[in-house]
C-alpha positions, 0 to 999 in steps of 0.5 A: 500500500502506497502511503505517499502521494506521488508528485506529477511532473505537470505540478512542477512549477515552470522555470519562470515561476516565482521563487516562492512557488518553487520553494513551496513545491520543493519543500513539500517534496522534501517533506514527503521524502522524509516521511517515506524514509521514516515510515520505511525505517519504522516498518523495518524495525517492526518486522525485524522485531517480529522475526526475532520474537518468532526465532526465540524458542519458547520454554514449555512448562514441561522443559522448565520443570526439573525432573523429579528426584526419585527417593533412593535408599542408601546402599549401606542401609539396604545391605545392613537390613539384608544382613540382619535376619528377620528374627532379629529385626526387633527393637526393645527398650533397654532395662537400665534406661529404656533406650530402644535397642535393635537386635540387629546389632547381634547379627552374626552372633549365636544368641541365647534368648531367656525369659527371666523373673526376679522372684522365681525359684530359678532366679539364681540361674542368672549367675550361671547365665552370666558365667556362660556369657563371659566364657563364650562372648569372645567366640560370638555368644550373647545372652539376651534377658527378657524379664516377664510378668507373664507368670506373676513373678516379676516386679512392676517397677523396672528399677527393682528388676534392674537391682536384682539383675545387675546388683544382686547377680552381677549380670552384664549381658543385655537385659530388656524391659518387661516383655510378654512371652506367651499366648496371643499377646506374646511379642513377635520375637517369642511368637516366632521362637515358639513357632520355630521350636514348637515350644512356648515358655512354660515357666520362667528361664526358658532358653532359646538357642539361635544360630549365627544365621538367625535361625532357632536351633533348640529350646531348653526348659527351666530345668536345664541349668546353664552349666548342663553338659548337653546344653553347653555342648549345643552352645559350643556346636552353634559357635563352631558352625559357620 
C-alpha cells in the first residue's frame, strides 16, 4: 500500500515561476521524502522485531520443570537390613534406661534368648547365665534377658528388676524391659521362637538357642541349668558352625 502521494511532473512549477512557488513545491517534496524514509525505517524495525520474537524458542512448562528426584535408599542401609535376619529385626527398650535397642546389632552372633523373673525359684540361674556369657562372648555368644510378668513373678517397677539383675547377680549381658512371652499377646520375637521350636515358655528361664544365621536351633526348659553338659555342648556346636 502506497502511503505517499506521488508528485506529477505537470505540478512542477515552470522555470519562470516565482521563487516562492518553487520553494513551496520543493519543500513539500522534501517533506514527503522524509516521511517515506521514516515510515520505511519504522516498518523495518517492526518486522525485524517480529522475526526475532518468532526465532526465540519458547520454554514449555514441561522443559522448565526439573525432573523429579526419585527417593533412593542408601546402599549401606539396604545391605545392613539384608544382613540382619528377620528374627532379629526387633527393637526393645533397654532395662537400665529404656533406650530402644535393635537386635540387629547381634547379627552374626549365636544368641541365647531367656525369659527371666526376679522372684522365681530359678532366679539364681542368672549367675550361671552370666558365667556362660563371659566364657563364650569372645567366640560370638550373647545372652539376651527378657524379664516377664507373664507368670506373676516379676516386679512392676523396672528399677527393682534392674537391682536384682545387675546388683544382686552381677549380670552384664543385655537385659530388656518387661516383655510378654506367651499366648496371643506374646511379642513377635517369642511368637516366632515358639513357632520355630514348637515350644512356648512354660515357666520362667526358658532358653532359646539361635544360630549365627538367625535361625532357632533348640529350646531348653527351666530345668536345664546353664552349666548342663548337653546344653553347653549345643552352645559350643552353634559357635563352631559357620
